[in-house]
C-alpha positions as CSV (number, residue, x, y, z in Angstrom):
1,C,62.0,-30.3,-11.2
2,P,59.6,-27.4,-11.9
3,A,56.5,-29.4,-10.8
4,A,58.0,-30.2,-7.5
5,A,59.1,-26.6,-7.0
6,A,55.6,-25.4,-7.7
7,V,54.2,-27.8,-5.1
8,M,56.7,-26.6,-2.5
9,A,56.0,-23.0,-3.2
10,E,53.1,-22.8,-0.7
11,E,55.1,-24.1,2.3
12,P,57.1,-20.9,3.2
13,A,54.0,-18.8,3.0
14,C,52.2,-20.7,5.7
15,C,52.9,-20.9,9.4
16,V,51.5,-21.9,12.8
17,V,50.0,-19.3,15.2
18,S,50.2,-20.1,18.9
19,V,48.1,-18.1,21.5
20,S,48.8,-18.5,25.2
21,R,48.3,-16.7,28.5
22,P,51.2,-14.6,29.7
23,A,53.5,-16.4,32.2
24,D,52.2,-14.2,35.1
25,A,48.5,-14.9,34.4
26,P,46.6,-16.8,37.1
27,E,45.5,-19.4,34.5
28,A,49.0,-19.8,33.1
29,A,48.7,-23.5,32.8
30,A,45.8,-23.3,30.4
31,G,46.4,-23.5,26.7
32,P,48.1,-22.8,24.4
33,W,45.6,-22.5,21.6
34,S,46.8,-22.6,18.0
35,C,45.8,-22.7,14.4
36,S,47.5,-22.3,11.0
37,G,48.2,-18.9,9.4
38,V,49.5,-17.3,6.2
39,V,52.4,-14.8,5.9
40,L,50.9,-12.3,3.6
41,S,53.4,-9.5,3.7
42,R,57.1,-9.0,4.7
43,S,57.0,-5.2,4.4
44,P,55.6,-4.9,7.0
45,G,55.5,-8.4,8.4
46,L,51.8,-9.4,8.5
47,V,50.2,-12.8,9.3
48,L,46.6,-13.6,8.7
49,C,44.9,-16.4,10.7
50,Q,41.4,-17.5,11.9
51,G,39.8,-15.4,14.6
52,A,38.3,-18.2,16.7
53,V,41.7,-19.0,18.2
54,F,41.3,-15.9,20.3
55,A,37.9,-16.9,21.7
56,P,39.3,-18.0,25.2
57,F,40.6,-14.5,25.7
58,L,37.6,-12.4,24.8
59,R,35.8,-10.6,27.6
60,D,32.4,-11.5,26.2
61,A,32.8,-13.9,23.2
62,R,29.0,-14.1,22.5
63,D,28.7,-10.3,22.2
64,A,32.1,-9.9,20.5
65,W,31.3,-12.3,17.6
66,A,28.0,-10.4,17.0
67,Q,29.8,-7.1,16.3
68,P,29.7,-5.9,12.7
69,H,33.1,-4.0,13.0
70,A,36.7,-4.9,13.7
71,L,37.7,-5.6,17.3
72,R,40.9,-4.1,18.8
73,P,43.3,-5.9,21.2
74,D,41.6,-4.2,24.2
75,V,38.7,-6.7,23.9
76,L,41.1,-9.5,25.1
77,R,41.8,-10.3,28.8
78,P,44.5,-10.8,29.6
79,C,46.6,-9.8,26.6
80,P,47.9,-13.2,25.3
81,R,51.3,-14.1,24.2
82,L,51.5,-14.7,20.4
83,L,54.1,-16.8,18.6
84,V,54.4,-17.5,14.9
85,L,56.2,-20.7,13.9
86,R,57.7,-21.1,10.5
87,P,60.0,-23.6,8.8
88,S,63.7,-23.0,9.2
89,A,65.2,-21.2,6.2
90,R,67.3,-24.3,5.6
91,T,64.3,-26.5,5.0
92,Y,62.9,-25.0,1.8
93,S,63.8,-23.0,-1.2
94,P,63.0,-19.3,-1.3
95,V,59.7,-18.7,-3.1
96,L,56.7,-16.5,-3.6
97,G,58.6,-13.3,-3.1
98,L,59.0,-14.0,0.7
99,D,62.6,-15.1,0.4
100,A,64.3,-12.3,2.3
101,P,66.1,-13.6,5.4
102,A,64.6,-12.8,8.8
103,T,66.1,-12.7,12.3
104,S,64.3,-14.9,14.8
105,C,64.9,-17.3,17.6
106,S,64.8,-21.0,16.8
107,T,63.1,-23.9,18.6
108,A,64.9,-27.1,19.5
109,S,63.5,-28.6,16.3
110,G,65.0,-25.8,14.2
111,L,61.7,-24.0,13.5
112,Q,61.8,-20.2,13.3
113,Q,59.8,-18.6,16.2
114,H,58.6,-15.0,16.1
115,E,56.9,-12.8,18.6
116,A,53.7,-11.2,17.3
117,R,51.0,-8.8,18.4
118,L,47.3,-8.6,17.4
119,L,46.3,-5.7,15.2
120,A,42.6,-6.5,15.0
121,L,40.0,-9.2,14.7
122,V,38.0,-8.5,11.5
123,P,34.6,-9.9,10.5
124,C,34.2,-10.7,6.8
125,G,30.7,-9.6,5.9
126,P,30.5,-11.1,2.3
127,F,31.6,-14.5,3.7
128,Q,29.0,-14.3,6.6
129,R,26.2,-13.5,4.1
130,A,27.3,-16.4,1.8
131,L,27.3,-18.7,4.8
132,L,23.7,-17.8,5.7
133,C,22.6,-18.2,2.1
134,A,24.3,-21.5,1.4
135,F,24.1,-23.3,4.7
136,G,20.4,-23.3,5.8
137,Q,19.5,-23.9,9.5
138,A,17.1,-26.6,8.4
139,D,20.0,-28.7,7.1
140,Q,21.7,-28.7,10.6
141,W,25.1,-27.7,9.2
142,R,27.9,-27.8,11.7
143,F,31.6,-26.9,11.3
144,G,34.6,-28.1,13.2
145,E,35.8,-31.3,14.8
146,D,32.6,-32.3,16.7
147,A,29.1,-31.5,17.6
148,G,29.9,-30.4,21.2
149,D,28.8,-27.4,23.1
150,R,31.3,-25.2,21.3
151,D,29.5,-25.6,18.0
152,E,27.3,-22.5,18.4
153,D,30.4,-20.3,19.2
154,D,32.3,-22.0,16.3
155,R,29.6,-20.9,13.9
156,R,29.4,-17.4,15.3
157,S,33.2,-16.9,14.9
158,L,33.5,-18.6,11.5
159,H,33.6,-15.4,9.5
160,W,36.2,-13.7,11.8
161,F,39.9,-13.4,11.0
162,A,42.9,-12.0,12.8
163,W,45.7,-9.8,11.6
164,L,49.0,-10.1,13.4
165,R,51.9,-7.8,13.2
166,V,55.2,-9.8,13.2
167,P,58.3,-7.4,13.4
168,G,60.6,-10.4,13.0
169,L,59.3,-10.9,9.5
170,D,60.0,-7.3,8.4
171,S,62.2,-7.0,5.3
172,V,62.9,-3.9,3.3
173,S,63.2,-6.0,0.1
174,G,60.2,-8.1,1.0
175,G,56.6,-7.6,-0.2
176,W,53.2,-9.3,-0.5
177,M,52.9,-12.8,-1.6
178,P,51.3,-13.4,-5.0
179,L,47.6,-13.2,-4.7
180,A,44.8,-14.5,-6.9
181,S,41.2,-13.2,-7.1
182,A,38.4,-15.7,-6.4
183,R,36.1,-13.9,-8.8
184,S,37.4,-16.0,-11.8
185,L,37.3,-19.3,-10.0
186,R,35.4,-22.1,-11.7
187,K,34.0,-25.4,-10.3
188,G,36.4,-28.2,-10.9
189,E,39.4,-26.0,-11.0
190,G,42.4,-27.4,-9.1
191,L,43.5,-26.1,-5.7
192,L,46.3,-26.9,-3.3
193,A,45.6,-26.4,0.4
194,C,48.5,-25.8,2.9
195,G,48.0,-26.0,6.7
196,S,49.3,-27.6,9.9
197,P,47.2,-30.4,11.3
198,F,46.7,-30.0,15.1
199,G,48.3,-26.5,15.0
200,A,51.3,-26.2,17.4
201,L,50.8,-29.8,18.8
202,C,53.7,-31.3,16.8
203,P,54.9,-28.8,14.2
204,D,58.2,-30.6,13.5
205,L,56.0,-33.4,11.9
206,F,52.9,-31.6,10.7
207,L,54.0,-28.1,9.8
208,N,52.6,-26.9,6.4
209,T,51.3,-30.2,5.0
210,L,49.7,-30.1,1.6
211,S,46.4,-31.5,0.2
212,R,45.3,-31.3,-3.4
213,G,41.6,-30.9,-4.5
214,V,39.3,-28.9,-6.7
215,V,36.8,-26.1,-6.3
216,S,33.7,-28.1,-5.4
217,N,31.3,-25.2,-5.2
218,L,31.1,-21.4,-4.9
219,A,28.7,-19.0,-3.2
220,G,28.3,-15.3,-2.3
221,E,29.4,-12.0,-3.7
222,E,32.4,-12.5,-6.1
223,N,32.7,-16.1,-4.8
224,A,33.3,-15.1,-1.2
225,L,32.7,-18.7,-0.1
226,V,34.5,-21.6,-1.7
227,L,34.1,-25.3,-1.0
228,T,36.9,-27.7,-1.8
229,D,37.3,-31.4,-1.6
230,A,41.0,-31.0,-0.6
231,R,41.1,-32.9,2.7
232,C,42.2,-30.8,5.7
233,L,42.4,-31.7,9.4
234,P,41.7,-29.7,12.6
235,G,44.4,-27.1,13.1
236,T,44.7,-26.2,9.4
237,E,42.1,-23.4,9.9
238,G,43.8,-20.2,8.9
239,G,46.0,-22.0,6.3
240,G,46.0,-21.1,2.7
241,A,44.4,-22.4,-0.5
242,F,46.6,-21.8,-3.6
243,L,45.7,-21.5,-7.3
244,P,48.2,-22.7,-9.9
245,S,49.1,-20.0,-12.4
246,P,51.7,-19.6,-15.2
247,T,53.9,-17.5,-12.8
248,G,53.6,-19.9,-9.8
249,P,51.0,-20.6,-7.1
250,R,48.9,-17.7,-5.9
251,L,47.0,-17.5,-2.6
252,V,43.3,-17.3,-3.4
253,A,41.5,-18.2,-0.1
254,V,42.0,-19.0,3.6
255,I,40.8,-22.2,5.3
256,A,37.8,-21.4,7.5
257,A,36.7,-24.9,8.6
258,S,38.4,-28.2,8.0
259,F,35.3,-30.3,8.7
260,C,31.7,-29.8,7.5
261,W,28.8,-31.9,8.9
262,K,25.2,-32.0,7.5
263,G,23.1,-33.4,10.3
264,A,25.0,-36.5,11.4
265,E,26.7,-37.0,8.0
266,W,30.3,-36.0,7.6
267,V,30.5,-34.2,4.3
268,G,34.2,-34.5,3.8
269,L,34.6,-31.0,2.3
270,T,36.7,-28.0,3.4
271,L,35.2,-24.5,3.8
272,L,37.3,-21.6,2.5
273,C,36.9,-17.8,2.6
274,S,38.1,-15.9,-0.4
275,L,41.1,-13.6,0.1
276,D,39.2,-10.9,-1.9
277,A,36.5,-10.8,0.7
278,I,38.9,-10.7,3.6
279,L,41.0,-7.9,2.2
280,C,38.0,-5.9,1.3
281,S,36.7,-6.2,4.9
282,S,40.2,-5.4,6.3
283,A,41.0,-2.2,4.4
284,G,40.8,0.1,7.4
285,V,43.0,-2.1,9.6
286,L,45.6,-2.5,6.9
287,D,45.7,1.3,6.2
288,E,46.4,1.9,9.9
289,A,49.2,-0.7,9.8
290,G,50.8,1.1,6.9
291,A,50.4,-1.8,4.5
292,V,49.9,-1.0,0.9
293,M,47.5,-3.7,-0.2
294,P,47.9,-5.1,-3.7
295,L,44.9,-6.2,-5.7
296,P,44.5,-10.0,-6.2
297,V,45.1,-10.9,-9.8
298,P,42.4,-12.8,-11.8
299,V,43.8,-16.1,-13.0
300,A,42.2,-17.6,-16.1
301,A,41.1,-21.2,-15.7
302,S,42.8,-23.6,-17.9
303,Q,40.7,-24.8,-20.8
304,A,40.4,-28.5,-21.8
305,G,40.6,-28.0,-25.5
306,D,37.2,-27.9,-27.2
307,R,35.7,-30.2,-24.6
308,Q,32.4,-28.9,-23.3
309,D,31.8,-28.3,-19.6
310,P,29.9,-31.3,-18.2
311,L,28.3,-29.2,-15.5
312,G,26.1,-27.8,-18.2
313,W,24.4,-31.2,-18.6
314,V,23.8,-32.0,-15.0
315,A,20.2,-31.4,-14.1
316,L,18.3,-31.0,-10.8
317,V,15.3,-33.3,-10.8
318,E,12.4,-32.6,-8.5
319,C,9.3,-34.8,-7.9
320,G,7.1,-33.6,-5.2
321,A,9.2,-33.3,-2.0
322,A,11.9,-35.5,-3.4
323,W,14.8,-34.2,-5.4
324,G,18.1,-35.5,-6.9
325,S,20.5,-35.2,-9.8
326,G,20.1,-36.1,-13.5
327,V,22.1,-36.2,-16.7
328,L,21.0,-35.4,-20.2
329,L,21.8,-38.0,-22.9
330,D,20.3,-36.2,-25.8
331,P,18.1,-33.1,-26.3
332,R,15.0,-34.7,-24.7
333,L,16.3,-37.8,-22.8
334,L,17.5,-37.7,-19.2
335,L,18.6,-40.4,-16.8
336,T,18.0,-40.2,-13.0
337,C,17.4,-42.6,-10.2
338,R,14.1,-44.4,-9.6
339,H,13.8,-43.3,-6.0
340,V,13.9,-39.6,-7.1
341,V,10.8,-40.0,-9.2
342,E,8.9,-42.8,-7.5
343,A,6.4,-40.4,-5.8
344,G,4.7,-40.1,-9.1
345,A,4.3,-36.3,-8.8
346,P,4.8,-34.0,-11.8
347,L,8.5,-33.7,-12.7
348,R,10.4,-30.4,-12.6
349,V,13.8,-30.6,-14.3
350,T,16.2,-27.6,-13.9
351,L,19.2,-27.3,-16.2
352,V,22.0,-25.2,-14.8
353,P,23.0,-22.1,-16.8
354,D,26.0,-22.0,-19.1
355,P,27.5,-19.4,-21.4
356,S,24.9,-20.3,-24.1
357,R,21.7,-20.3,-22.0
358,A,20.2,-19.2,-18.7
359,A,18.9,-21.6,-16.1
360,T,16.0,-23.5,-17.7
361,I,13.1,-25.3,-16.1
362,L,11.3,-28.0,-18.0
363,G,8.7,-30.5,-17.4
364,G,9.1,-34.2,-18.1
365,R,7.5,-37.7,-17.8
366,V,9.0,-41.0,-16.7
367,V,9.0,-43.4,-19.6
368,F,10.7,-46.2,-17.6
369,A,11.7,-46.9,-14.0
370,T,13.3,-50.1,-12.7
371,K,11.5,-52.2,-10.2
372,E,12.4,-52.0,-6.5
373,S,13.7,-55.6,-6.8
374,S,16.2,-54.5,-9.5
375,P,19.8,-53.9,-8.3
376,F,19.9,-51.0,-10.7
377,D,18.2,-47.8,-9.4
378,V,17.4,-46.2,-12.8
379,A,14.7,-44.0,-14.3
380,V,14.5,-42.7,-17.8
381,V,12.8,-39.3,-18.3
382,E,11.6,-37.7,-21.5
383,L,11.6,-33.9,-21.4
384,E,8.6,-31.9,-22.7
385,E,10.9,-29.7,-24.8
386,S,14.2,-30.2,-26.6
387,V,17.3,-28.6,-25.1
388,P,18.8,-26.4,-27.9
389,G,22.4,-26.9,-28.9
390,F,22.8,-30.1,-27.0
391,V,25.9,-32.2,-27.7
392,S,25.6,-35.9,-26.7
393,P,28.1,-37.3,-24.2
394,C,30.7,-39.8,-25.3
395,P,30.3,-43.0,-23.2
396,A,33.4,-44.8,-22.1
397,N,34.0,-48.4,-23.1
398,T,36.9,-49.2,-20.8
399,F,37.5,-48.6,-17.1
400,L,41.0,-48.2,-15.7
401,P,41.3,-48.7,-11.9
402,G,43.4,-45.9,-10.5
403,E,42.5,-43.3,-13.1
404,E,41.3,-39.9,-11.9
405,V,37.6,-39.3,-12.0
406,S,35.1,-36.6,-10.9
407,V,31.5,-36.7,-9.7
408,M,29.0,-34.0,-10.4
409,G,25.6,-33.6,-8.7
410,F,23.4,-31.7,-6.3
411,G,24.8,-33.3,-3.1
412,A,26.2,-31.3,-0.1
413,L,24.7,-27.8,-0.8
414,G,21.8,-29.3,-2.8
415,R,19.7,-26.7,-4.6
416,A,21.3,-23.7,-2.9
417,C,24.4,-23.2,-5.1
418,G,23.9,-25.5,-8.1
419,P,25.8,-28.8,-8.7
420,S,29.0,-29.6,-6.8
421,V,32.2,-31.2,-8.2
422,T,34.3,-33.7,-6.3
423,T,37.3,-35.7,-7.5
424,G,39.1,-39.0,-6.7
425,V,40.1,-42.1,-8.4
426,L,38.3,-45.1,-9.8
427,S,39.2,-47.4,-6.9
428,A,37.7,-50.7,-8.1
429,V,35.8,-52.2,-11.1
430,V,33.5,-55.1,-10.0
431,G,32.8,-57.6,-12.7
432,V,30.5,-60.5,-13.2
433,A,31.2,-63.0,-16.0
434,G,33.8,-60.6,-17.4
435,R,31.5,-57.6,-17.6
436,P,31.7,-54.5,-15.3
437,V,28.6,-54.3,-13.1
438,M,29.7,-51.8,-10.5
439,L,32.3,-49.0,-10.2
440,Q,33.8,-47.7,-6.9
441,T,35.4,-44.3,-6.5
442,T,37.0,-42.2,-3.7
443,C,35.1,-39.0,-4.7
444,A,33.2,-37.4,-1.9
445,V,29.5,-38.3,-2.6
446,H,26.6,-37.0,-0.5
447,G,22.8,-37.3,-0.4
448,G,21.5,-35.5,-3.5
449,S,24.3,-36.8,-5.7
450,S,22.6,-40.0,-6.7
451,G,22.0,-40.2,-10.5
452,G,24.8,-37.7,-11.2
453,P,27.6,-38.5,-13.7
454,L,30.9,-40.1,-13.1
455,I,33.4,-38.7,-15.5
456,S,37.0,-39.6,-16.4
457,S,39.3,-36.6,-15.7
458,R,41.7,-38.0,-18.3
459,S,39.4,-38.3,-21.3
460,G,36.3,-36.5,-20.2
461,C,34.3,-39.6,-21.0
462,L,31.1,-40.6,-19.1
463,L,31.9,-43.6,-17.0
464,G,28.7,-44.2,-15.2
465,K,25.8,-43.0,-13.1
466,L,25.4,-42.6,-9.3
467,G,22.6,-44.7,-7.9
468,V,21.3,-46.0,-4.6
469,L,22.9,-48.8,-2.6
470,G,21.2,-49.8,0.5
471,V,20.6,-46.6,2.4
472,G,22.4,-44.2,0.1
473,G,20.4,-41.1,-0.7
474,N,19.5,-37.6,0.4
475,P,17.9,-36.8,3.7
476,Q,15.8,-34.1,2.1
477,G,15.0,-36.0,-1.1
478,V,16.8,-38.4,-3.2
479,P,19.6,-38.0,-5.7
480,G,19.2,-38.5,-9.2
481,P,20.3,-39.5,-12.6
482,L,22.8,-40.6,-15.0
483,A,26.0,-38.8,-15.7
484,H,26.5,-37.2,-19.0
485,H,29.6,-35.6,-20.2
486,P,29.2,-33.5,-23.3
487,S,31.5,-35.0,-25.8
488,P,34.2,-36.8,-23.9
489,P,33.6,-40.4,-22.7
490,T,31.7,-41.0,-19.5
491,P,32.3,-43.9,-17.2
492,G,29.1,-44.2,-15.2
493,I,26.3,-42.9,-13.1
494,V,26.6,-42.3,-9.3
495,A,24.4,-44.6,-7.2
496,S,25.3,-43.9,-3.6
497,N,27.8,-43.5,-0.9
498,T,28.1,-46.0,1.9
499,R,26.4,-46.2,5.3
500,D,27.3,-48.6,8.1
501,T,23.8,-49.4,9.4
502,S,25.2,-51.0,12.6
503,V,26.6,-47.6,13.8
504,G,24.9,-45.1,11.6
505,A,28.2,-43.9,10.1
506,T,28.3,-42.6,6.5
507,Y,31.4,-42.9,4.3
508,P,31.3,-40.3,1.6
509,H,34.6,-41.4,0.0
510,L,33.4,-45.0,-0.6
511,N,30.7,-44.9,-3.2
512,F,29.2,-46.9,-6.0
513,C,28.3,-46.2,-9.6
514,I,26.4,-48.0,-12.4
515,P,28.8,-48.4,-15.4
516,I,27.7,-46.7,-18.6
517,T,28.4,-49.9,-20.5
518,I,25.4,-51.5,-18.9
519,L,23.1,-48.6,-19.9
520,Q,24.5,-47.5,-23.3
521,P,23.2,-50.5,-25.4
522,L,19.7,-50.1,-23.9
523,I,19.8,-46.3,-24.6
524,M,20.8,-47.0,-28.2
525,R,17.9,-49.4,-28.7
526,Y,15.4,-47.0,-27.2
527,R,16.6,-44.3,-29.5
528,R,16.0,-46.6,-32.5
529,T,12.6,-48.0,-31.4
530,G,11.1,-45.5,-29.0
531,D,10.0,-48.5,-27.0
532,P,10.6,-48.3,-23.2
533,A,10.7,-52.1,-23.1
534,A,14.3,-51.6,-24.3
535,F,15.2,-51.0,-20.6
536,A,13.4,-54.1,-19.2
537,R,16.6,-56.0,-19.1
538,L,17.6,-53.9,-16.1
539,N,14.9,-55.8,-14.1
540,R,16.3,-59.2,-15.0
541,A,19.8,-59.0,-13.6
542,G,21.2,-62.3,-12.4
543,G,21.8,-63.4,-8.8
544,R,25.5,-62.6,-8.8
545,V,24.8,-59.0,-10.0
546,R,22.2,-58.6,-7.3
547,A,24.6,-60.0,-4.7
548,A,27.3,-57.5,-5.7
549,W,24.9,-54.5,-5.3
550,R,23.8,-55.9,-1.9
551,L,27.5,-56.1,-0.9
552,Q,27.2,-59.9,-0.5
553,R,29.6,-62.7,-1.5
554,Q,26.5,-64.8,-1.9
555,P,22.8,-64.1,-1.9
556,Q,22.9,-64.2,1.9
557,P,23.5,-63.1,4.6
558,L,23.0,-59.3,4.2
559,S,26.1,-57.1,4.7
560,K,25.9,-54.5,7.4
561,L,26.9,-51.8,4.8
């Protein structure tokens, strides 16, 4: 079927790159090292992969990664043997304009194996600058599998990529794979990542596996840096991220790091470098190789009818040193989490820019906040000015376990790049006496997301609000408010992700939201009366509701989560 063909289209374009010492080298037993790669051209045959895989062969890696210009093969010692592994022509349908047959030797498992040589290692300046801007040193960001001694080198080499010449892929009738420009990317837009977990370890099982996600955030010149919630594993670095288009999938970015850590917290997002930025930085190398580089094509994001973009209604809420997320419910009413505003300092509410307005900073005052004893971590804020052109969100009145949902808030990158978007499914609806009191999702949720909206991807409705559960929250401040989706229904408000206090592990893909059905009647009453006592019911939740939010079957004992 056409949908299946589109999904499979990425597979032939990706490959595994294996780097090993020559057979006569003294350390011949070491290695090989490997990563994923992308076959960008068949005339001439060119493969792009990450640069860090060459680190063991650099004469002086620390000095090499600090260079602002491309590095030629003579920086390596000894010159390594390079192999490119691709699926056998029998295992996929020809696609992406890379369907010309190629001569090669085959492995025992039937994979094509091509000899390659290094053209150059190229630093991507726009990506490096975006990294420095988006990932501050104070946040202790780390990339890769672990926090070992290699982390410093991993970060230095993150913006380096390698161009390989692969004669076995040459084809007179071949060309460049379809490319897309990252300049037109929008948060929430769908992506498909393709890479080979564990590189060359077991390619007959893991070669070119796929993972679907969305654009979670963007940074840098012309979106040089892209974050996605597509889940990738070690070894997929150098693989491709593809953007759907009416003419078929187009390569838009390359996987730079499969794992991101913020302090000791696994973020569960994948770091991508836009192909635009890599090609711009590689123009000289490609000219020398005789490659006529095509321009990536802007691909217009699909529009969801007249539905407004919910990102325009997510707010950053700052109270003294604490900060979190918030959601507008009407031109002057915003929901956030109590812990975001409990410092009592003056409030600063920043509305993200949209096509109709620039970024706006407003003051506000807390008209109601739940008590600490309440299971619902909620605060209601009245803004000092009305937001012009505001369209109220449509609250959901039903919850369908398994439906696709998205979370929006200032988690992960926090204030650096605006709100992030992550997607998943509504994994569970917890009810007491037939009424939903808690929603669980598989979206990646991080400190700073609390109070953000949970939105149905199907209907656009607001389902609920993120809030705090146990130790959920942001190390630098606290997340915020209620989710508001401008016109489609909303399921709830994000409360928190989950932390196992016995081992200190955080699980971003297990999180909890306050159903909008709990809040909506109280909001309606407050709109009619203007009396904050309308929310007092949140402080009188019954024992079974309290037990649910403490992750208990009964009021005691306390769960370790």
